[in-house]
C-alpha positions in Angstrom: 0.0 0.0 0.0 1.2 3.5 -0.9 0.0 5.8 1.8 0.0 9.6 2.3 -0.5 11.3 5.6 -1.7 14.9 5.6 0.1 16.6 8.5 1.7 20.0 8.9 4.4 18.6 11.1 6.2 15.3 10.4 7.8 15.5 13.8 4.6 15.2 15.8 4.2 12.0 17.9 1.0 11.0 16.2 2.4 11.5 12.7 5.7 9.7 13.5 3.8 6.7 15.0 1.6 6.3 11.9 4.7 6.4 9.7 6.5 3.9 11.9 3.5 1.6 12.0 3.0 1.7 8.2 6.7 1.0 7.5 6.8 -1.8 10.0 4.0 -3.5 8.0 5.9 -3.0 4.7 3.9 -0.1 3.3 5.3 3.0 1.5 4.4 6.2 3.3 4.9 9.9 2.8 4.0 12.9 5.0 2.5 15.7 3.0 2.0 19.3 4.4 -1.5 20.1 3.1 -0.6 23.8 2.7 2.1 22.8 0.2 -0.4 20.8 -1.9 -2.0 22.6 -4.8 -4.5 21.4 -7.3 -6.1 21.6 -10.7 -9.9 21.3 -10.8 -11.3 20.4 -14.1 -14.0 17.9 -15.3 -12.2 14.5 -15.5 -8.8 16.1 -14.7 -8.4 16.2 -10.9 -4.7 16.7 -10.3 -2.6 17.4 -7.2 1.0 18.7 -7.1 3.3 18.8 -4.1 6.5 20.9 -4.1 6.6 20.9 -7.9 5.8 17.3 -8.6 2.5 15.5 -9.4 1.2 13.1 -6.7 0.2 9.8 -8.3 -0.4 6.2 -7.6 -1.3 6.6 -3.9 -3.8 4.1 -2.5 -4.9 5.9 0.7 -4.6 9.1 2.7 -4.9 9.6 6.4 -5.8 13.2 7.3 -4.3 14.8 10.4 -5.8 18.2 9.7 -5.4 20.8 12.5 -8.3 23.3 13.3 -6.3 26.3 12.0 -6.1 24.8 8.4 -9.5 23.2 8.3 -10.7 25.0 5.2 -7.7 24.4 2.9 -6.9 21.0 4.5 -10.3 19.5 3.8 -10.2 21.0 0.2 -6.9 19.0 -0.3 -8.5 15.9 1.2 -11.5 16.3 -1.0 -9.3 16.6 -4.1 -7.5 13.4 -3.2 -10.8 11.6 -2.7 -11.9 12.7 -6.2 -8.6 11.3 -7.5 -9.6 7.9 -6.2 -7.7 7.7 -2.9 -9.3 5.9 0.1 -9.5 7.8 3.3 -10.9 6.5 6.7 -12.2 10.0 7.4 -13.8 11.7 4.3 -13.6 15.5 4.0 -17.3 16.0 4.7 -17.0 13.9 7.9 -14.1 16.0 9.1 -16.1 19.1 8.6 -19.1 17.7 10.4 -17.0 16.8 13.5 -15.0 20.1 13.4 -18.2 22.2 13.6 -19.4 21.7 17.2 -22.8 23.1 16.6 -23.4 20.9 13.5 -21.9 17.9 15.3 -24.2 18.3 18.3 -27.3 18.7 16.1 -26.5 15.4 14.3 -25.9 13.5 17.5 -29.1 14.8 19.1 -31.1 13.9 15.9 -29.8 10.3 16.3 -30.7 10.2 20.0 -27.1 10.1 21.2 -26.7 11.6 24.7 -25.0 14.9 25.1 -25.0 17.8 27.6 -27.9 20.2 27.2 -26.8 22.8 24.7 -28.1 26.1 23.5 -27.1 28.4 20.7 -28.2 31.9 19.7 -26.9 34.8 17.7 -28.7 37.9 18.8 -27.7 39.7 22.0 -31.3 40.6 22.7 -32.0 36.9 23.2 -29.2 36.1 25.8 -31.4 36.1 28.9 -34.0 33.7 27.3 -31.1 31.6 25.9 -29.7 31.0 29.4 -33.2 30.3 30.8 -33.6 27.6 28.1 -30.4 26.1 29.4 -31.1 26.2 33.1 -29.3 27.2 36.3 -25.5 27.9 36.2 -22.7 26.8 36.2 -22.6 27.0 32.4 -19.8 25.9 30.0 -19.3 28.3 27.2 -17.1 27.1 24.3 -16.0 28.3 20.9 -17.5 26.4 18.0 -14.2 25.4 16.6 -11.9 25.4 19.6 -9.5 22.4 20.3 -7.6 21.0 23.2 -9.6 23.0 25.7 -8.9 26.4 24.2 -11.9 28.7 24.1 -13.8 26.8 26.9 -14.9 28.8 29.9 -16.8 27.8 33.0 -19.2 30.5 34.3 -20.5 29.9 37.8 -23.1 32.7 37.8 -25.6 33.8 35.2 -24.0 37.3 35.2 -20.7 35.7 34.4 -22.3 33.8 31.5 -23.8 36.9 30.1 -20.4 38.7 30.3 -18.5 35.9 28.5 -21.2 35.7 25.9 -21.0 39.4 25.4 -17.3 39.2 25.0 -17.4 36.4 22.5 -20.1 38.2 20.5 -17.8 41.3 20.5 -15.2 39.2 18.8 -17.7 37.9 16.2 -17.0 34.3 17.5 -19.4 31.4 17.2 -20.0 29.6 20.4 -22.2 27.1 22.3 -23.4 27.2 25.9 -23.8 23.9 27.7 -24.9 22.6 31.1 -22.1 21.8 33.5 -22.1 18.1 34.5 -20.9 18.4 38.1 -20.9 14.6 38.8 -18.2 14.1 36.2 -15.8 15.6 38.8 -13.5 17.2 36.2 -13.0 13.9 34.3 -13.9 12.5 30.9 -13.4 9.3 29.1 -11.7 9.2 25.7 -12.8 6.3 23.5 -10.6 5.7 20.5 -12.7 4.3 17.7 -11.2 2.6 14.6 -13.4 0.9 12.0 -16.5 0.7 14.2 -14.6 -0.7 17.2 -13.2 0.9 20.3 -9.6 -0.1 20.3 -8.5 1.8 23.5 -10.1 3.8 26.3 -8.7 6.1 29.0 -10.0 8.3 31.7 -8.6 11.9 31.8 -8.7 13.8 35.1 -8.3 17.6 35.3 -5.6 18.9 37.5 -6.7 20.6 40.8 -8.5 23.9 40.2 -9.2 23.1 36.5 -12.4 21.7 35.0 -10.9 20.9 31.6 -9.4 17.4 31.5 -7.3 17.9 28.3 -3.8 16.5 28.7 -2.5 19.8 27.1 -4.1 21.5 30.1 -2.1 19.4 32.6 -4.7 16.7 33.0 -3.6 13.1 33.8 -4.7 9.9 32.1 -5.0 6.2 32.9 -6.4 3.2 31.2 -10.0 2.5 32.2 -12.5 -0.3 31.5 -15.5 0.9 29.4 -19.1 -0.1 29.9 -21.1 -1.5 27.0 -23.2 1.6 27.0 -20.0 3.8 26.7 -18.7 1.6 23.9 -22.0 1.7 22.0 -22.3 5.5 22.4 -18.8 6.1 21.1 -19.2 3.8 18.1 -22.6 5.3 17.2 -21.2 8.8 17.5 -18.3 8.1 15.1 -20.6 6.3 12.7 -23.3 8.9 12.4 -20.6 11.5 11.6 -19.0 9.3 9.0 -15.7 8.8 10.8 -13.8 5.6 10.8 -11.0 7.0 13.0 -12.2 9.1 15.9 -11.6 10.1 19.5 -14.9 10.3 21.2 -14.9 12.1 24.6 -17.6 11.1 27.0 -18.8 12.5 30.4 -20.0 10.0 32.9 -23.3 11.4 34.1 -26.3 10.2 36.2 -28.3 9.8 32.9 -25.6 7.8 31.2 -22.6 8.6 28.9 -22.8 12.1 27.3 -20.8 12.9 24.2 -18.6 16.0 24.9 -16.7 16.0 21.6 -15.9 13.9 18.6 -12.3 14.5 17.3 -11.5 13.6 13.7 -7.7 13.9 14.2 -7.3 12.5 17.8 -3.8 12.5 19.2 -2.1 9.1 19.8 0.5 10.0 22.4 -1.9 10.2 25.4 -4.0 7.2 24.6 -1.0 4.9 23.7 0.9 6.1 26.7 -2.0 5.5 29.1 -3.2 2.2 27.7 -0.1 0.6 26.1 -2.2 -0.2 23.0 -0.7 0.0 19.5 -3.4 2.4 18.3 -1.3 3.6 15.3 -1.1 0.0 14.2 -4.8 -0.5 14.4 -5.4 2.5 12.2 -2.9 1.3 9.5 -4.3 -2.2 9.6 -7.8 -0.9 9.1 -6.8 1.4 6.2 -4.9 -1.5 4.6 -7.9 -3.8 4.9 -10.2 -1.2 3.5 -7.9 -0.6 0.5 -7.7 -4.3 -0.2 -11.5 -4.6 0.0 -11.9 -1.8 -2.5 -9.6 -3.6 -4.9 -11.7 -6.7 -4.8 -14.8 -4.9 -5.9 -15.9 -5.7 -9.5 -14.5 -3.2 -11.9 -12.1 -1.7 -9.3 -8.8 -0.3 -10.6 -5.7 -2.4 -9.9 -7.8 -5.5 -9.3 
């Protein structure tokens, strides 16, 4: 299998582990900076160049697209899809997961548990918006924030209004959610590959912090997952169209609640906490999927 990995930094742990796992299995792999990819778009002539040379004969691409390059990164991924490459996470699925509002609407439509969420645009509606949500504390988060950035806990309604006012002043899109106190500053990361949870860890926020992200100083350890948690994680990834996903859950009195679905989940924390070869699971799934495509009647390279 000839594999491309879309990543802005070949030195990142997750990118290096995917390269290592692919080469260990005898595959050819190359890391491509999506911002150095450029394309020709013409009926029947989808072409991609990278640093002056045409990209050709690749079988699959694994996207590792950061939030700051979502627009162009997904355009590059879409072009590669139109050139016939297989990807475990299609461009439309990446966009669905990256937009928190759209993601929550899709999950809610499918009956998947999540914290009560409200959204509104006009400042005249703020008081009614917060009444729809219920009593504080409230969690206010930017629509496209990552790794805990742009997430604020407001313990009073007046604080919620002040934060909302500030975000609106910056023309930022944001959500407001109920605070799940019984989670005690912890969440569960379920790593889904090909419709199966291959690893799970519990992340605990450091003292004085409510965000459990490891980038925020949280700690992580391997944790057994309930059948309900596994089912919720698998369903969340499936309805968004993701075959590789990090699904973050809160353990609440009413069952697991989806906090976020990450289309480019990091590997360092989950592999370090669980000892699982998650990178290998991703490569094996992509390889299996490519071979399955080749066996289809009329497939190229059959």
